[in-house]
C-alpha positions as CSV (number, residue, x, y, z in Angstrom):
1,X,-12.6,-13.1,34.6
2,X,-11.6,-14.8,31.6
3,X,-13.9,-17.3,29.2
4,X,-12.0,-21.1,28.2
5,X,-12.4,-21.8,24.7
6,X,-10.4,-24.5,23.6
7,X,-7.3,-26.7,24.3
8,X,-4.2,-25.4,22.0
9,X,-4.2,-29.4,20.9
10,X,-7.4,-28.7,18.7
11,X,-6.1,-25.4,17.1
12,X,-3.6,-26.8,14.2
13,X,-0.3,-25.5,13.5
14,X,-0.9,-23.7,10.2
15,X,-4.2,-23.3,10.6
16,X,-7.1,-22.5,12.9
17,X,-10.4,-23.1,13.9
18,X,-14.0,-21.9,14.2
19,X,-15.9,-21.2,17.3
20,X,-19.4,-20.4,16.4
21,X,-20.8,-20.7,19.9
22,X,-18.5,-18.2,21.3
23,X,-18.1,-15.7,17.8
24,X,-14.3,-16.1,17.5
25,X,-11.8,-18.0,15.2
26,X,-8.6,-19.2,17.0
27,X,-5.5,-19.8,14.9
28,X,-1.9,-21.0,15.2
29,X,-0.1,-19.5,12.2
30,X,3.3,-21.0,13.4
31,X,4.0,-23.1,16.3
32,X,3.2,-22.0,19.4
33,X,1.3,-18.9,18.4
34,X,-2.3,-19.0,19.3
35,X,-4.6,-15.8,17.8
36,X,-7.9,-14.9,18.1
37,X,-10.2,-13.2,15.5
38,X,-14.0,-12.1,15.5
39,X,-15.6,-14.6,13.6
40,X,-18.0,-11.9,12.1
41,X,-17.2,-10.8,8.4
42,X,-17.0,-7.0,8.1
43,X,-18.5,-6.7,4.8
44,X,-22.2,-7.9,5.8
45,X,-21.5,-9.6,9.2
46,X,-21.8,-13.2,8.6
47,X,-20.1,-15.4,9.9
48,X,-16.8,-17.2,8.8
49,X,-17.2,-20.6,8.2
50,X,-13.6,-22.3,7.7
51,X,-9.9,-22.1,8.2
52,X,-8.0,-23.8,5.2
53,X,-4.8,-23.0,3.6
54,X,-3.7,-20.4,5.7
55,X,-7.1,-18.6,5.3
56,X,-10.1,-17.8,7.3
57,X,-13.4,-17.8,4.7
58,X,-16.3,-16.6,4.8
59,X,-18.7,-18.3,2.2
60,X,-22.0,-15.6,1.9
61,X,-19.7,-14.0,-0.7
62,X,-16.4,-15.0,-0.4
63,X,-14.1,-12.8,1.6
64,X,-10.9,-14.1,2.9
65,X,-8.7,-13.5,5.5
66,X,-5.2,-14.2,6.4
67,X,-4.6,-16.5,9.8
68,X,-1.3,-14.4,10.5
69,X,-3.7,-11.1,11.3
70,X,-7.2,-11.2,9.8
71,X,-6.1,-9.1,7.6
72,X,-8.0,-9.3,4.1
73,X,-6.5,-11.3,1.4
74,X,-9.9,-11.5,-1.0
75,X,-12.4,-9.1,-0.5
76,X,-15.0,-8.0,-1.2
77,X,-14.5,-7.4,2.9
78,X,-12.0,-3.9,2.6
79,X,-11.7,-4.1,6.7
80,X,-9.6,-7.1,8.0
81,X,-11.1,-9.3,11.3
82,X,-11.3,-7.5,14.4
83,X,-8.7,-9.1,16.7
84,X,-9.5,-10.8,20.2
85,X,-7.8,-11.3,23.5
86,X,-6.8,-14.3,25.0
87,X,-4.4,-15.7,27.0
88,X,-3.0,-19.6,26.9
89,X,-2.7,-21.2,30.7
90,X,-1.8,-24.8,30.7
91,X,-2.7,-25.2,27.4
92,X,-6.1,-24.1,27.6
93,X,-7.0,-20.8,25.2
94,X,-9.1,-18.4,27.3
95,X,-11.0,-15.3,26.0
96,X,-10.3,-12.5,28.1
97,X,-12.2,-9.5,26.9
98,X,-13.2,-7.7,23.7
99,X,-9.9,-7.2,21.8
């Protein structure tokens, strides 16, 4: 069973959106490619809060992650954001599992 998160038109190309209520960050690094990551920063467990300029940012200690793969773009985090499994069906993005 999958959980509906949002629609594709709410995730900007080259950016993303943080869905705090679901604990997920959705990104669209290139048009038509949607990715999801856990919104918990692996550094100290804070929630990431923003997506801008191709990066997902955690304001607690300044860690930044790339929207294309969740990899670390700037520390102190040493590990990437954990990927989450999604599917896109009829313009709706659905969470399908734990990643």
